[in-house]
ZAMARGU-4260 file (C-alpha; in steps of 0.2 Angstrom, whole numbers, plus 5000, padded with zeros to 4 digits):
<rodrens>
0) 4998/4789/5073 | 4990/4772/5070 | 4998/4759/5059 | 4989/4748/5047 | 4992/4729/5043
5) 5003/4724/5029 | 4992/4718/5015 | 5005/4707/5007 | 5008/4697/5022 | 4997/4681/5025
10) 4979/4686/5028 | 4974/4686/5046 | 4961/4673/5053 | 4944/4681/5057 | 4948/4682/5075
15) 4963/4692/5073 | 4959/4711/5074 | 4965/4721/5059 | 4960/4738/5052 | 4966/4756/5053
20) 4963/4759/5071 | 4973/4744/5078 | 4991/4747/5084 | 5007/4740/5077 | 5010/4727/5090
25) 4999/4715/5081 | 5011/4714/5067 | 5030/4714/5065 | 5037/4731/5060 | 5042/4730/5041
30) 5044/4743/5028 | 5029/4749/5019 | 5027/4737/5004 | 5030/4746/4987 | 5024/4740/4970
35) 5032/4746/4955 | 5022/4758/4944 | 5024/4767/4927 | 5036/4781/4925 | 5031/4795/4936
40) 5020/4786/4948 | 5022/4775/4963 | 5010/4762/4970 | 5009/4756/4988 | 4997/4750/5002
45) 4992/4762/5015 | 5001/4758/5032 | 4995/4772/5043 | 4979/4781/5046 | 4985/4797/5039
50) 4988/4788/5022 | 4970/4782/5023 | 4965/4800/5025 | 4974/4805/5009 | 4964/4792/5000
55) 4948/4797/5008 | 4951/4816/5003 | 4954/4811/4985 | 4938/4801/4986 | 4928/4816/4993
60) 4935/4827/4980 | 4930/4815/4966 | 4914/4809/4972 | 4907/4824/4982 | 4914/4839/4974
65) 4916/4833/4956 | 4901/4821/4955 | 4889/4828/4968 | 4888/4813/4979 | 4880/4815/4996
70) 4892/4809/5008 | 4892/4807/5028 | 4902/4821/5036 | 4911/4810/5049 | 4927/4819/5044
75) 4924/4835/5035 | 4931/4834/5017 | 4934/4815/5018 | 4924/4801/5011 | 4923/4789/5026
80) 4911/4774/5029 | 4910/4759/5041 | 4920/4748/5029 | 4935/4758/5028 | 4943/4752/5044
85) 4941/4734/5038 | 4949/4737/5021 | 4966/4738/5013 | 4969/4754/5004 | 4979/4754/4988
90) 4987/4771/4984 | 4995/4778/4968 | 5006/4793/4970 | 5013/4806/4959 | 5032/4802/4961
95) 5037/4820/4960 | 5024/4828/4972 | 5019/4812/4982 | 5001/4817/4980 | 4989/4803/4980
100) 4981/4803/4963 | 4972/4786/4963 | 4965/4773/4975 | 4956/4757/4977 | 4950/4749/4993
105) 4950/4730/4995 | 4939/4720/5008 | 4946/4702/5010 | 4935/4687/5015 | 4941/4687/5033
110) 4937/4706/5035 | 4920/4704/5027 | 4916/4691/5040 | 4922/4703/5054 | 4912/4718/5047
115) 4897/4707/5043 | 4895/4709/5025 | 4903/4718/5009 | 4897/4735/5003 | 4890/4726/4988
120) 4878/4716/5000 | 4870/4733/5004 | 4865/4735/4986 | 4862/4718/4980 | 4856/4701/4986
125) 4872/4691/4984 | 4865/4674/4989 | 4871/4665/4973 | 4889/4670/4977 | 4890/4660/4993
130) 4901/4647/4985 | 4915/4659/4981 | 4915/4670/4996 | 4929/4661/5004 | 4940/4666/4990
135) 4932/4683/4985 | 4938/4700/4988 | 4928/4716/4986 | 4935/4731/4976 | 4927/4748/4979
140) 4929/4767/4980 | 4940/4767/4964 | 4944/4784/4959 | 4958/4794/4950 | 4962/4812/4951
145) 4955/4822/4936 | 4972/4828/4931 | 4979/4810/4930 | 4965/4800/4921 | 4976/4790/4909
150) 4979/4772/4907 | 4995/4771/4917 | 4987/4775/4934 | 4973/4762/4931 | 4986/4749/4925
155) 4997/4752/4940 | 4982/4749/4952 | 4976/4733/4943 | 4994/4726/4943 | 4995/4728/4962
160) 4978/4721/4964 | 4983/4705/4953 | 4999/4703/4963 | 4989/4704/4980 | 4976/4691/4974
165) 4989/4679/4969 | 5000/4681/4984 | 4985/4678/4996 | 4978/4664/4985 | 4962/4673/4981
170) 4954/4671/4964 | 4938/4681/4963 | 4934/4700/4963 | 4917/4708/4965 | 4912/4726/4965
175) 4899/4739/4961 | 4904/4748/4945 | 4895/4765/4944 | 4887/4774/4929 | 4883/4792/4933
180) 4866/4798/4931 | 4873/4813/4921 | 4882/4802/4908 | 4892/4809/4893 | 4885/4803/4877
185) 4890/4806/4859 | 4877/4821/4858 | 4880/4828/4875 | 4875/4824/4893 | 4862/4810/4895
190) 4852/4812/4911 | 4839/4802/4921 | 4846/4784/4920 | 4843/4782/4901 | 4862/4779/4898
195) 4863/4766/4912 | 4848/4757/4905 | 4856/4757/4888 | 4873/4751/4894 | 4864/4737/4904
200) 4856/4732/4887 | 4873/4731/4879 | 4883/4722/4892 | 4868/4710/4896 | 4870/4704/4878
205) 4888/4701/4878 | 4895/4700/4896 | 4881/4692/4907 | 4887/4679/4919 | 4880/4662/4920
210) 4863/4661/4929 | 4872/4653/4944 | 4880/4669/4948 | 4865/4681/4945 | 4862/4694/4959
215) 4847/4705/4963 | 4847/4724/4966 | 4839/4729/4983 | 4834/4746/4975 | 4833/4742/4956
220) 4835/4755/4943 | 4818/4755/4934 | 4826/4750/4917 | 4809/4744/4910 | 4803/4762/4911
225) 4819/4770/4903 | 4825/4772/4886 | 4838/4758/4883 | 4841/4762/4865 | 4853/4776/4866
230) 4870/4775/4858 | 4881/4777/4873 | 4897/4769/4879 | 4900/4762/4896 | 4912/4772/4908
235) 4930/4769/4905 | 4932/4759/4921 | 4918/4747/4916 | 4925/4745/4898 | 4942/4741/4906
240) 4934/4728/4917 | 4926/4719/4903 | 4942/4719/4893 | 4950/4710/4908 | 4936/4696/4907
245) 4924/4703/4920 | 4906/4698/4919 | 4890/4707/4924 | 4880/4698/4937 | 4863/4707/4934
250) 4853/4723/4932 | 4859/4739/4940 | 4854/4746/4957 | 4850/4764/4960 | 4862/4773/4972
255) 4854/4789/4976 | 4868/4795/4988 | 4880/4794/4973 | 4868/4799/4960 | 4873/4783/4950
260) 4867/4767/4944 | 4878/4752/4950 | 4881/4737/4940 | 4886/4721/4950 | 4902/4714/4942
265) 4913/4699/4945 | 4931/4695/4939 | 4941/4680/4941 | 4960/4678/4939 | 4957/4663/4929
270) 4947/4673/4916 | 4961/4686/4913 | 4965/4686/4894 | 4983/4679/4891 | 4991/4696/4887
275) 4984/4704/4903 | 4990/4688/4913 | 5007/4690/4906 | 5007/4709/4909 | 5001/4708/4927
280) 5008/4692/4933 | 5022/4687/4921 | 5014/4671/4917
</rodrens>
C-alpha cells in the first residue's frame, strides 16, 4: 500500500516527488492529520492510495451515477484523472460508519508546476492570474454523498481548507464551479443551459472580479444564444462561495463530459467576511 505525503507539513519544492504513487521514505512517518469536524463527522487528509480510492468512488457515484458525467474508466467505478496523483485529497467521514461522505482535492502551486497546469487551465485561459500563481491552490472535484448534503459537511471541508491555506502561507483559491445542464428551477427542471446563462447574468452583476483577473473559456457556453432571464438560484456550492467573498472571473465554459457549465471562481483568504474568518481561523 502506497502512502501519501502529509499536506499539513511544509509544502515540498518542485523538485521533490510527491503524489499518491510515491512511497513513504520521502517523508517521516507521522500519524494521519485529523481536523476536528462537527458532531458525527471526522475530517482528515488522505494518507494512502486506498483512501484516495474511497474519494474517487464517491466522486464516481455523484458525478457519473447521479449526474450522468462521462468519465474515463481507468479504474472501474472510480473517477480518476491525471491530476489526482499530484493532489492532496480531503476527506469527510461519517464518524459512526467511517464511510467517506464528502471530499475535495487540492492542487498546490508546487504540484501544479510538476503536472504542468491546473485542471482549470484546461477549461480557461488563465493568463491574467499569473501574478498570483505562486500563492494559488486549485480546489476541485468537490462532492458530498446524497444522504449527507447539509451545512455541517461543507463547513467542515471549508474549515480544513482554510487551515491548510494559512499553515502553508497560501492566500488564493481558484476552481471551476459547475452548474448542471439539468438544473432545478422554481417551476421544475430547466434544461439546455438556460439556467447557467441566467445565473451568469446574476453573478456578473454582483460578484464579477476586477478586469485584471478576468479569464476566457476555451469552449464557451453560448450564453448570447440562451435565455438568461430565468428566475433560478445558483447551486448551493456557488452560493456558499459567494457568501465567503468569492469572485467570478468570467463567463462559463461548457464541459460536455460532465454535462455542466463551469464558472471560473477565485477566493482569497483576505476577502473572507469577519464572521467566517473567526469561525474558520479563530481570528
